[in-house]
C-alpha positions in Angstrom: 19.3 -6.5 -0.2 19.0 -3.4 -2.0 16.8 -3.3 -5.3 16.4 -0.5 -7.7 13.3 -0.3 -10.1 13.1 2.8 -12.7 9.7 3.6 -12.6 8.6 6.6 -14.7 12.4 7.2 -15.9 13.7 7.6 -11.8 15.1 5.2 -9.6 13.4 3.5 -6.4 16.3 2.1 -4.0 14.0 -0.4 -2.4 16.3 -2.2 0.8 14.8 -6.0 1.4 15.0 -6.4 4.5 15.7 -10.4 6.3 12.9 -12.1 6.6 10.9 -9.4 4.1 9.8 -11.2 0.7 10.6 -9.6 -2.4 6.9 -9.4 -3.2 6.6 -6.9 -0.5 9.2 -4.7 -1.7 7.4 -5.0 -4.8 3.7 -3.9 -3.3 6.1 -0.7 -2.2 7.0 0.2 -5.8 4.3 -0.7 -7.6 1.6 1.5 -4.7 5.3 4.3 -5.3 4.3 4.3 -8.7 0.3 4.1 -8.6 0.7 7.5 -6.3 3.5 9.4 -7.0 1.8 11.5 -8.9 -1.0 12.5 -6.3 1.1 12.6 -4.3 4.5 14.1 -5.3 6.1 14.5 -1.6 5.6 10.4 -0.3 7.7 8.9 0.9 8.9 5.5 1.7 9.6 3.4 5.9 9.0 6.4 7.8 8.5 6.1 10.9 5.5 8.5 11.6 5.8 8.6 16.3 2.7 6.3 16.2 2.6 2.2 17.1 2.6 1.7 12.9 5.2 2.3 10.7 3.8 2.7 7.3 5.2 1.3 3.9 3.8 4.6 2.4 3.0 7.1 4.2 2.0 10.9 2.4 2.4 13.2 5.0 0.9 16.8 4.8 1.2 20.8 5.1 -0.4 20.3 8.5 1.1 17.2 9.7 -1.4 14.4 8.9 -1.5 11.6 6.5 -2.8 12.4 3.4 -2.3 8.9 2.5 -1.0 5.3 4.3 0.0 2.7 2.4 0.5 -0.9 4.0 1.5 -4.3 1.6 1.3 -7.6 2.3 0.2 -9.2 6.0 -1.6 -6.4 7.5 -3.3 -8.2 10.1 -7.4 -6.6 10.6 -6.2 -5.7 13.9 -4.3 -3.3 12.4 -6.4 -2.3 9.6 -8.9 -1.3 12.6 -6.1 0.2 14.7 -5.4 2.4 11.9 -8.2 4.2 10.9 -9.6 4.4 14.2 -6.2 6.1 15.5 -4.2 6.9 12.2 -6.7 10.5 11.0 -4.8 9.6 7.2 -7.2 10.6 4.9 -7.0 7.5 3.5 -5.7 4.2 3.8 -4.4 1.2 0.6 -4.0 -2.0 1.3 -2.1 -4.2 -1.3 -2.1 -7.9 -2.0 -1.4 -10.5 -4.0 -3.5 -13.1 -5.7 -5.9 -13.2 -2.3 -9.3 -14.7 -2.3 -10.8 -10.0 -1.7 -14.7 -11.0 -1.1 -13.4 -13.1 1.9 -11.2 -10.1 3.0 -14.1 -7.4 2.4 -15.8 -9.8 3.9 -13.9 -9.6 6.9 -13.2 -6.4 7.1 -16.4 -4.9 7.1 -18.0 -6.9 10.1 -14.6 -6.9 11.9 -14.7 -2.5 11.5 -17.3 0.0 12.1 -18.2 1.8 9.0 -18.1 4.9 11.2 -13.9 4.0 10.9 -14.1 3.6 7.3 -16.6 6.3 5.2 -16.9 7.3 1.6 -13.7 5.1 0.2 -11.4 5.6 3.4 -9.7 2.4 3.5 -9.2 1.0 -0.4 -7.5 -2.8 -1.1 -5.9 -3.4 -4.0 -4.9 -6.8 -5.1 -2.4 -7.6 -8.1 -2.8 -11.3 -10.1 -0.9 -13.2 -8.7 1.8 -13.8 -11.6 2.4 -9.6 -10.6 6.0 -10.8 -10.3 6.2 -12.3 -13.8 4.9 -8.7 -15.1 7.7 -6.7 -13.0 11.0 -8.7 -13.9 12.8 -5.7 -15.9 12.2 -3.6 -12.4 11.3 -1.3 -14.5 8.0 0.2 -14.1 7.0 2.7 -16.6 3.1 2.5 -15.3 1.7 0.4 -13.2 -1.6 -1.6 -16.1 -5.0 -1.5 -14.8 -5.4 -5.2 -16.2 -2.7 -5.7 -12.7 -5.4 -4.8 -9.8 -8.5 -5.1 -8.3 -9.6 -2.3 -6.9 -12.2 -2.6 -3.8 -13.5 -0.5 -1.5 -14.3 -2.1 1.8 
């Protein structure tokens, strides 16, 4: 199913694949809104030649990854793999209404600090009613009271 979001007066078309939740698609739209200004070449759902395909990615001039975004259900094993093998400068995970303290504790316990230095891994945890807050699919900006951020 095609979803059309209006992001800062531009249309962003995102496909919802069979079995994919609308919340997953919404998180990709929110991530796009938050990072497009900082990363004008931000891309959604492109293969990058690694084991995993990012939900969003900003590819650097040298072919590396300035930003790698994962949305929704992201296992600790996948997060660890990305931190160890993707060489992404920054990895961001988008969640909706999770117990952030427990998740952060698990990630810190299972992924050595050397793989997540100085803000390399960040979690954006959106409020549970984010779907209602963005029901119009017109997202001029992502309000800071819609989410919290946690550095892991």
